N, C-alpha and C positions, 0 to 999 in steps of 0.2 A: 424882593429889595435884599434879602440876605442871599450873598453868593453861596454857591455849593461847591465845597471842596472835596477831593476823593484822595485818599491814601491807600497804601497795598490793603489794610482790614477795616477802615472806617469810611463813612460818609458823613461829612460835615454838613449840614442842613440846618434850616431855619426850622424853629420849633414849631408845633403844631399843638391845637386844644388836646388833639389825642395823646399828647405826650405826657399828659397832668398825671395819670395813676402811676406811670413808672416813676416820674420825677417825685410824686408824693411818698413813694417807697422808698425812692433813694435817700431823698431828704429827712425822711424818719430814721432812718438806721442809724443808730449810735456809733458803728463802726466807721461810717463816711463821714458823720459829722464831728467827730472827737477833737479834730484839729482844726476845724473850719468856724464852726459855731459853737460848740460845746455842746447844749441840749441838742435832741433832734427839733425838727422844723416842722410844725403843724401843716396841715392839709392847706388852711388858709394862707399860711404865709408862704407856702410853696406855690400856690394861685399868685399870689402877687409877685413871687419870682418871677414866673413864667410871663406876665404881663410887664413887667420892668424889662424882660429880656427883649421884648417886640419893640417897647419905648427906646431902648438905647439904640436899636438901627433905625426907628424914625425920626428922631432926633440928633444921632452924632454921626450915622455913617457907619458904625462899628458896632459890633456887642457879641452875643453868644451864641454859639452852635450846639445843637443837639447832636450828639455821638451816635452814630447809627451802625450795627454790625454789618458791614458788605455781605456778610455770608447769611445772615439769618434775618437782618432787617430789624434786630432786637434794639432799644434802648439801650445805650452803656454809659451815658453821664452827657456833660456837657464841657465845653471850653470857650475862652473866648477873651473880649475885651472888654471894658467898662469903665464908666467914670462914676464913683461912687460918690463925689466929695465928702471923703472920709475926714473924720475931726480927730486928728492925730494931737498926741500931747508930747511934747510940746507942737505946738501948731507947724504944719509943712506946707507950703504949695504941692501940690502933685499935677505937674501939668503932663505927665506921661498917661498914655491908656495902660489901664492896669490889667496885666494878664492873671486868667484864674483858669482853674478846671477841678473838676469833681467828676469820680467815675462811681459808680455801683460797686459795691464789693464784689462781686462775682466778676467784675473786669480789673480787679487789683492785681498788681505782680506780673503782668503780662507786657508792658511797654507801651501800652494804649496812650496814657498820659502823655509820652514823648511823642509819640506819633501824629497826635491831636495838635499840641500845642506847636510843634515845628512846622506842620500846616497853616496855623493862626499866623505865626510869627512871619514867614514865608508872606502869606496873603498882607498882613500888616505892612511888612516893608517894601513892599510893590505898590500898595494902593495909599496909605495913609502920609503924611507929610509930618506927622511927629516925629523928631529926632531921636526917641526912646521909648523903651515900654518900661514898666516898673512890675514888680509883684511882691507881695504880703504874704508872711506865712508866720504861724505860730513856730518859734525857733526848734521845739520838739518834732516839729513835722518834717523829719528826716527825709522820707520816701519824696515829697512836692520839693524840698528845696534841691534834692538830688536832680529831680527831673529839670528844675529850673538852670543848675550850674551846668548841666548837659546843653543846655539850650543857650548859653551865653549871658546869662544874669549874674550877676557879681556886685560890685561896690557895696558890701554889706553896711547895712547901718541899723542900730536898735531904737525904735519908737515905743510908743505905747498907743493903743487903740482899745476902745472900749475897758479900758483899765487893766488890760493884759499887754505883757512884752510881745514885742510884734519886731519881728525880721524883714526888713525892705530891702530888696535887692533891685536892681537897674540893669537895662541891658542896652546899649546904645543901636539904633536901627543899623541893619546890613546894608550896605550900599551894594546894587547890584547894577551889574554893567548892561548897557541898552543893548 
């Protein structure tokens, strides 16, 4: 049910149970999680995340892809869209799918996030009826904010999520010609 997307350096594919060890390593790395969750994730939390990804595709028709290196087949991270029903303070309705991405530390700084998320957004624009997507960040996560801006996210506004200042960016759906 998860479509396969191919970019010059990546294959975006459905997660598989075999991805779990690489996912657990990635989500346990404090370099990876410092701007996302704060503390690293346990293997148990990562397993729940893997199952949640499958549930998004089943229930909503969109979700996260595993990022696989086309050259080596190595698991490099994840990118996709989600609906987490986040409890922002003050409360706000989030009607747009939330774009997100995470890469293993060894994949940082190579432009892979931009490549992967561009493919995700192109798929969303062509497939989903949603008029926009959004993304949230720790305000100090400069690398991901830069990726988002390159891909058309803006309309900055600050909110609070889990007691932390959170930057929300929105991106209108790109209209494609038939």
